[in-house]
C-alpha positions as CSV (number, residue, x, y, z in Angstrom):
1,M,0.0,0.0,0.0
2,S,1.4,3.5,-1.0
3,D,1.9,6.1,1.8
4,L,-0.9,8.2,0.2
5,A,-3.4,5.3,0.3
6,A,-2.5,4.3,3.8
7,T,-3.0,8.1,4.9
8,S,-6.2,8.1,3.2
9,E,-7.4,4.7,5.0
10,R,-6.3,6.2,8.2
11,A,-8.2,9.3,7.8
12,V,-11.4,7.5,6.6
13,S,-11.1,5.3,9.9
14,R,-10.9,8.3,12.0
15,A,-14.1,9.7,10.2
16,E,-15.9,6.5,10.8
17,S,-15.1,6.9,14.7
18,E,-16.3,10.5,14.7
19,V,-19.5,10.1,12.7
20,V,-21.4,8.5,15.5
21,E,-20.7,11.2,18.1
22,L,-21.4,13.8,15.5
23,C,-24.8,12.3,14.7
24,R,-25.7,12.0,18.3
25,D,-24.7,15.6,19.2
26,L,-26.9,17.0,16.4
27,I,-29.8,14.8,17.4
28,R,-29.5,16.3,20.7
29,I,-30.2,19.9,19.3
30,D,-33.9,20.2,19.2
31,T,-34.8,21.6,15.8
32,S,-38.4,20.5,15.7
33,N,-40.3,22.2,12.8
34,F,-43.9,22.7,13.5
35,G,-44.5,24.5,10.2
36,D,-46.1,27.6,12.0
37,G,-42.9,29.2,13.4
38,S,-43.5,28.2,16.9
39,G,-40.4,25.7,17.1
40,P,-37.0,26.4,18.2
41,G,-35.6,27.0,14.9
42,E,-32.3,25.8,13.4
43,R,-30.0,28.6,14.7
44,A,-28.3,26.4,17.4
45,A,-27.7,23.6,15.0
46,A,-26.4,26.1,12.3
47,E,-23.8,27.5,14.7
48,W,-22.8,24.0,15.9
49,V,-22.3,23.0,12.3
50,A,-20.3,26.1,11.6
51,E,-18.1,25.6,14.7
52,K,-17.5,22.0,13.5
53,L,-16.4,23.3,10.0
54,A,-14.3,26.3,11.5
55,E,-12.3,23.9,13.9
56,V,-10.6,22.4,10.9
57,G,-9.8,25.5,9.2
58,L,-12.9,26.0,6.9
59,E,-14.8,29.3,6.7
60,P,-18.6,28.7,6.9
61,E,-21.1,31.4,7.0
62,V,-24.5,31.3,8.7
63,Y,-27.4,32.8,6.9
64,E,-30.5,33.7,9.1
65,S,-33.8,34.2,7.0
66,D,-35.8,34.9,10.0
67,R,-35.3,34.9,13.6
68,G,-34.0,31.5,14.6
69,R,-34.2,30.1,11.1
70,A,-30.7,29.6,10.0
71,S,-28.6,27.7,7.5
72,T,-24.8,27.2,7.2
73,V,-23.0,27.1,4.0
74,V,-19.2,26.7,3.1
75,R,-17.4,26.3,-0.1
76,I,-14.3,24.0,-0.2
77,E,-11.9,24.6,-3.1
78,G,-11.2,21.7,-5.3
79,E,-8.0,20.8,-7.1
80,D,-9.3,21.9,-10.5
81,R,-11.3,25.2,-10.1
82,S,-12.1,25.3,-13.6
83,R,-14.6,22.4,-13.3
84,P,-18.1,22.9,-12.3
85,G,-18.9,22.6,-8.5
86,L,-20.6,19.7,-6.6
87,L,-23.3,20.9,-4.1
88,I,-23.9,18.6,-1.1
89,H,-26.9,19.7,0.7
90,G,-28.7,18.4,4.1
91,H,-31.2,19.9,6.3
92,T,-31.1,20.3,10.1
93,D,-34.6,20.7,10.9
94,V,-36.8,17.7,12.0
95,V,-40.4,16.9,12.3
96,P,-41.8,17.1,16.0
97,A,-41.8,13.9,18.4
98,N,-43.6,12.9,21.4
99,A,-41.2,11.4,23.8
100,A,-44.0,9.5,25.5
101,D,-44.4,7.4,22.3
102,W,-40.8,6.5,21.9
103,T,-38.6,3.8,23.5
104,Y,-35.9,6.2,24.1
105,D,-36.1,9.9,24.4
106,P,-36.1,11.3,20.7
107,F,-33.7,13.9,21.5
108,S,-31.2,11.9,23.5
109,G,-29.1,10.4,20.6
110,E,-29.1,7.1,22.6
111,I,-27.3,4.1,21.3
112,A,-29.0,0.8,21.5
113,D,-29.2,-2.4,19.6
114,G,-26.5,-1.2,17.3
115,C,-28.4,2.0,16.2
116,V,-28.3,5.6,17.0
117,W,-31.9,6.5,18.1
118,G,-33.7,10.0,17.8
119,R,-35.6,12.2,15.8
120,G,-33.6,13.0,12.6
121,A,-31.6,9.9,12.8
122,V,-32.4,9.1,9.2
123,D,-34.2,12.3,8.1
124,M,-31.6,13.6,8.0
125,K,-29.1,14.4,10.6
126,D,-27.3,11.1,9.7
127,M,-26.3,12.4,6.3
128,D,-25.4,15.8,8.0
129,A,-23.0,14.0,10.3
130,M,-21.7,11.7,7.5
131,V,-20.7,14.8,5.3
132,L,-19.3,16.6,8.4
133,A,-17.2,13.6,9.5
134,V,-15.8,13.0,5.8
135,M,-15.2,16.7,5.1
136,R,-13.6,17.4,8.5
137,E,-11.2,14.7,8.1
138,R,-10.4,15.7,4.5
139,A,-9.7,19.3,5.7
140,R,-7.4,18.0,8.7
141,T,-5.3,16.0,6.3
142,G,-5.3,18.6,3.4
143,R,-7.2,16.4,0.9
144,K,-8.7,18.6,-1.6
145,P,-11.8,17.4,-3.6
146,P,-11.2,17.0,-7.3
147,R,-13.5,20.0,-7.8
148,D,-15.2,22.7,-5.6
149,V,-17.7,21.2,-3.2
150,V,-20.4,23.5,-1.5
151,L,-21.7,22.1,1.7
152,A,-25.3,23.6,2.7
153,F,-26.8,22.6,6.0
154,L,-30.4,24.0,5.7
155,A,-33.4,25.1,7.6
156,D,-37.0,24.5,7.1
157,E,-37.0,21.6,4.7
158,E,-39.7,19.9,6.6
159,A,-42.1,22.7,5.9
160,G,-41.3,23.4,2.2
161,G,-37.7,25.1,2.6
162,V,-39.2,28.5,2.4
163,Y,-36.7,29.7,5.3
164,G,-33.9,27.5,4.2
165,A,-33.1,26.4,0.4
166,R,-35.5,28.7,-1.1
167,H,-34.4,31.7,0.8
168,L,-30.8,30.9,-0.2
169,V,-31.8,30.5,-3.9
170,D,-33.6,33.5,-4.1
171,R,-31.5,35.8,-2.0
172,H,-27.9,34.3,-2.1
173,P,-27.7,32.4,-5.4
174,G,-24.1,33.4,-5.7
175,L,-23.3,30.7,-3.0
176,F,-24.0,28.1,-5.6
177,E,-22.2,29.7,-8.6
178,G,-20.5,27.1,-10.9
179,C,-22.4,24.2,-9.3
180,N,-24.1,22.0,-11.8
181,E,-24.7,18.8,-9.9
182,A,-25.9,18.0,-6.3
183,I,-26.6,15.1,-3.9
184,G,-28.9,15.2,-0.9
185,E,-31.3,13.0,1.0
186,V,-33.4,10.0,0.6
187,G,-31.2,7.9,-1.7
188,G,-28.4,5.4,-1.7
189,F,-30.1,3.2,1.0
190,S,-30.0,-0.6,0.3
191,F,-32.7,-3.0,-0.3
192,T,-31.7,-6.6,0.3
193,V,-32.7,-9.1,-2.5
194,N,-30.4,-11.9,-1.1
195,D,-27.2,-12.4,0.6
196,D,-25.2,-11.6,-2.6
197,L,-27.2,-8.9,-4.0
198,R,-28.4,-5.4,-2.6
199,L,-30.0,-2.7,-4.7
200,Y,-29.1,0.7,-3.7
201,L,-31.9,3.1,-4.6
202,I,-30.6,6.5,-6.0
203,E,-33.2,9.2,-6.2
204,T,-33.5,10.5,-9.7
205,A,-37.1,11.8,-9.5
206,E,-39.4,13.2,-7.0
207,K,-43.1,14.1,-6.9
208,G,-44.3,17.7,-7.1
209,M,-46.1,19.1,-4.0
210,E,-49.5,20.8,-3.6
211,W,-50.5,21.5,0.0
212,M,-53.9,22.9,-0.2
213,K,-56.8,24.2,2.0
214,L,-60.3,23.2,0.8
215,V,-63.1,25.6,1.6
216,V,-66.9,25.1,1.4
217,D,-69.3,28.0,2.3
218,G,-72.7,27.4,3.5
219,T,-75.5,28.9,5.3
220,A,-75.0,29.5,9.1
221,G,-78.0,28.7,11.4
222,H,-79.4,27.1,14.4
223,G,-78.3,23.6,15.1
224,S,-81.8,22.5,16.0
225,M,-83.3,23.5,12.6
226,I,-83.1,21.8,9.2
227,N,-80.4,23.1,7.2
228,R,-80.0,22.0,3.4
229,D,-76.9,24.2,2.9
230,N,-74.7,22.8,5.6
231,A,-71.0,23.5,4.8
232,I,-69.8,20.6,7.0
233,T,-72.0,18.1,5.2
234,E,-70.7,19.4,1.8
235,L,-67.2,19.4,2.8
236,C,-67.2,16.0,4.3
237,E,-68.8,14.6,1.2
238,A,-66.1,15.9,-0.8
239,V,-63.3,14.9,1.5
240,A,-64.7,11.3,1.6
241,R,-64.8,11.3,-2.2
242,L,-61.2,12.4,-2.3
243,G,-60.1,9.9,0.2
244,A,-61.6,6.9,-1.6
245,H,-60.4,8.2,-5.0
246,K,-57.7,6.1,-6.8
247,F,-55.7,8.2,-9.2
248,P,-54.7,5.9,-12.3
249,V,-51.4,4.3,-12.5
250,R,-48.8,6.4,-14.5
251,L,-45.2,5.1,-14.8
252,T,-42.5,7.6,-15.2
253,K,-39.1,6.8,-16.6
254,S,-37.5,6.6,-13.2
255,V,-40.2,4.3,-11.9
256,R,-40.4,2.1,-14.9
257,T,-36.6,1.6,-14.8
258,F,-36.6,0.8,-11.1
259,L,-39.3,-1.8,-11.5
260,E,-37.5,-3.4,-14.5
261,E,-34.4,-3.7,-12.3
262,V,-36.2,-5.1,-9.2
263,S,-38.0,-7.6,-11.5
264,D,-34.8,-8.7,-13.0
265,A,-33.1,-9.0,-9.5
266,M,-35.8,-10.7,-7.9
267,G,-37.1,-12.9,-10.8
268,I,-40.4,-11.3,-10.8
269,E,-42.5,-11.1,-14.0
270,L,-43.5,-7.3,-14.4
271,D,-47.1,-7.4,-15.5
272,P,-48.0,-3.9,-16.9
273,E,-51.6,-4.6,-15.8
274,D,-50.7,-5.4,-12.2
275,V,-47.7,-3.2,-11.2
276,E,-49.0,-2.9,-7.7
277,G,-48.9,-6.8,-7.3
278,A,-44.9,-6.7,-8.1
279,I,-44.6,-3.8,-5.7
280,E,-46.3,-5.8,-2.8
281,K,-43.5,-8.2,-2.9
282,L,-40.9,-5.5,-2.0
283,G,-41.4,-5.8,1.7
284,P,-40.6,-2.6,3.8
285,I,-39.9,-0.1,0.8
286,A,-43.3,-1.0,-0.8
287,R,-44.8,2.0,0.9
288,I,-42.2,4.4,-0.8
289,I,-42.4,2.8,-4.1
290,G,-46.2,2.3,-4.0
291,A,-46.7,6.0,-3.8
292,T,-44.8,6.7,-7.0
293,I,-47.0,5.0,-9.4
294,R,-49.7,7.5,-9.2
295,N,-50.6,10.9,-8.2
296,T,-52.1,11.2,-4.7
297,A,-54.1,13.5,-2.6
298,Q,-54.6,12.7,1.1
299,P,-56.9,14.6,3.5
300,T,-54.9,15.5,6.6
301,M,-57.0,18.2,8.7
302,L,-60.6,19.2,9.2
303,G,-61.9,22.5,10.7
304,A,-65.4,23.9,11.3
305,G,-67.7,25.3,13.8
306,Y,-67.3,26.9,17.4
307,K,-70.3,25.8,19.2
308,V,-72.5,22.5,19.3
309,N,-75.7,24.2,18.4
310,V,-74.5,26.6,15.7
311,I,-74.3,25.3,12.0
312,P,-71.1,27.3,10.8
313,G,-71.1,29.2,7.6
314,Q,-67.8,27.7,6.6
315,A,-65.9,24.3,6.7
316,T,-62.3,23.7,5.7
317,A,-60.0,20.6,5.2
318,H,-56.3,20.5,4.4
319,V,-54.9,18.1,1.8
320,D,-51.4,17.0,1.0
321,G,-51.4,16.5,-2.9
322,R,-48.5,15.0,-4.7
323,F,-48.1,14.7,-8.4
324,L,-45.7,12.8,-10.7
325,P,-43.4,14.5,-13.1
326,G,-45.2,15.1,-16.4
327,F,-48.7,14.6,-14.8
328,E,-49.2,17.9,-13.0
329,D,-52.2,19.2,-15.3
330,E,-53.8,15.7,-15.2
331,F,-53.6,15.8,-11.4
332,Y,-55.4,19.3,-11.0
333,A,-58.1,18.4,-13.6
334,E,-58.8,15.1,-11.8
335,L,-58.8,16.7,-8.3
336,D,-61.3,19.4,-9.3
337,A,-63.5,16.8,-10.8
338,V,-63.6,14.7,-7.7
339,L,-64.2,17.7,-5.3
340,G,-66.9,19.2,-7.3
341,P,-68.0,22.8,-7.8
342,R,-68.9,23.7,-4.3
343,V,-65.4,23.2,-3.0
344,R,-62.8,26.0,-3.4
345,R,-59.2,25.2,-3.0
346,E,-56.4,27.4,-1.8
347,R,-52.8,26.8,-2.1
348,V,-50.8,26.6,1.2
349,H,-47.6,25.5,-0.4
350,G,-46.5,24.1,-3.8
351,D,-43.4,23.1,-5.6
352,R,-42.3,21.4,-8.7
353,A,-41.9,17.7,-9.6
354,L,-38.3,16.7,-10.7
355,E,-36.8,14.0,-12.8
356,T,-33.3,13.6,-14.4
357,D,-31.7,10.6,-16.2
358,F,-29.7,7.9,-14.4
359,D,-26.7,8.3,-16.4
360,G,-23.3,10.3,-16.5
361,A,-20.1,10.5,-14.6
362,L,-21.8,11.4,-11.3
363,V,-24.1,8.4,-11.5
364,E,-21.0,6.2,-12.3
365,A,-19.2,7.5,-9.4
366,M,-22.0,6.7,-7.1
367,A,-22.2,3.2,-8.4
368,A,-18.5,2.7,-8.2
369,S,-18.2,3.9,-4.7
370,L,-21.1,1.7,-3.5
371,K,-19.6,-1.3,-5.3
372,A,-16.1,-0.6,-3.7
373,E,-17.5,-1.0,-0.2
374,D,-20.3,-3.6,-0.9
375,P,-19.4,-6.0,-3.8
376,G,-23.2,-7.1,-3.8
377,A,-24.3,-3.6,-4.6
378,R,-26.3,-2.6,-7.6
379,A,-27.3,1.1,-8.0
380,V,-30.9,1.6,-9.4
381,P,-32.8,4.8,-9.9
382,Y,-36.1,5.6,-8.2
383,C,-38.7,8.1,-7.7
384,L,-39.3,9.7,-4.1
385,S,-42.9,10.0,-3.1
386,G,-42.2,13.1,-1.2
387,G,-40.1,16.2,-1.9
388,T,-36.7,17.6,-0.8
389,D,-34.6,20.8,-1.1
390,A,-33.5,19.7,-4.5
391,K,-36.7,21.4,-5.9
392,S,-35.2,24.8,-4.9
393,F,-31.7,24.1,-6.3
394,A,-33.1,22.8,-9.5
395,D,-34.3,26.3,-10.2
396,L,-30.5,27.2,-10.5
397,G,-30.2,24.6,-13.1
398,I,-28.5,22.0,-10.9
399,R,-29.0,18.4,-11.7
400,C,-30.0,16.8,-8.3
401,F,-29.9,13.3,-7.0
402,G,-30.8,11.6,-3.7
403,F,-27.5,10.0,-2.4
404,A,-27.2,9.5,1.3
405,P,-25.5,6.1,1.4
406,L,-26.5,3.5,3.9
407,K,-26.2,-0.2,4.0
408,L,-29.0,-1.4,6.1
409,P,-30.1,-4.5,7.9
410,A,-32.6,-6.6,5.5
411,D,-35.3,-6.5,8.2
412,L,-35.2,-2.9,9.1
413,D,-38.5,-0.9,8.1
414,F,-36.5,1.9,6.6
415,A,-39.6,3.6,5.2
416,G,-41.2,3.6,8.6
417,M,-38.2,5.4,10.1
418,F,-39.2,8.7,8.2
419,H,-41.4,10.8,10.5
420,G,-42.1,7.7,12.5
421,V,-41.9,6.7,16.2
422,D,-38.4,5.1,17.3
423,E,-36.5,6.5,14.2
424,R,-33.0,5.1,14.3
425,V,-30.0,4.5,12.0
426,P,-27.5,1.6,12.4
427,V,-24.1,2.5,13.6
428,E,-22.5,0.4,11.0
429,G,-24.7,2.0,8.3
430,L,-23.3,5.6,9.4
431,Q,-19.6,4.2,9.1
432,F,-20.5,2.6,5.8
433,G,-21.8,5.9,4.6
434,V,-18.6,7.6,5.5
435,R,-16.5,5.2,3.4
436,V,-18.6,5.5,0.4
437,L,-18.9,9.2,0.4
438,D,-15.3,9.7,0.8
439,R,-14.7,7.5,-2.3
440,F,-17.6,9.3,-4.2
441,I,-16.0,12.7,-3.7
442,D,-12.6,11.4,-4.9
443,A,-14.3,9.8,-7.9
444,C,-16.4,12.7,-9.0
């Protein structure tokens, strides 16, 4: 082994040791995002990240979009500054957690059963910690990336990114100047086919977002009297129709390629007339994939009235709508047909759908870095049913992928970790991710 290779190997080993404590420390910073500005914000996490980067000689900046809503960004110079840069982004906010529901306190960063437990363990303080561990060790040892790398640790992703990625893209686009590719969350995790084969899902697409408020106006009146224009009744009938509605199957390029790869790997015949039948055989990830074959609109909140004997003049509901790349117009037309003319819909938050091809040097670097650490790895594209900060960065012309590499136990319900109770990430998965990311940065 050459001196350079030995030095690199020792550095990665140190990063593997550090990543677990970085992840635990970050989980312990409560950055719960309630979506209404009532949470603690991300300022403490942003300053903590900046401190960790500054410790190794980097020069990060903290950008605050509103009181307590802060993101940290740093540019690391590469060997060849004439090449386009790479953006690596992650968010530091998390969805709320009720400690009474958890086995371990969600903000304790407990280590148990070989995992780090806590809110954000997979969404996505694990990736934040992996990136920090890798880039801190590279800075200590003077290992420059082949090209400029911009690290962005962002606020507010869990509520649409308005105070994080969207703010930076709109107000500080120069931070990302020269970047043409990016990696972020919800990709690069393993799905075990057998002892010798694991598919690693790389996000190449994600559904668009339409969070909406449904409003029905009716005639207010006394609860003891007959009322044929009851806003609650009209709204509930519309919400029931929507909840029962099944949008048609639509296979995008990413989803079709994923299903073909899975069918080949598992020896499953892909019946175009029964795509759901094939997905049902995928075990824990079926929930993620199942939501990517059609548009969806899920009712999530209801509101009406203020007194038991008063029929209100208005009733409202909130709906989480998601549409596939290329099927946005179809989504809205079908949605309005199901809701009917009495229902008025108002946008709460919306964003685009994304899709890119599964090809090019960056994809090859992902696949090669995974294969080097797991000989049984096969990289495959997939579509994310939710959304990420990639939507904002795509507006700058940046080609975005989900690549937060984790080698997972075959029996871990990874889909259930996102926004779920007892969220946790395997320690070995974190260490695997450090090794893969370090290889990936060298290869891209």
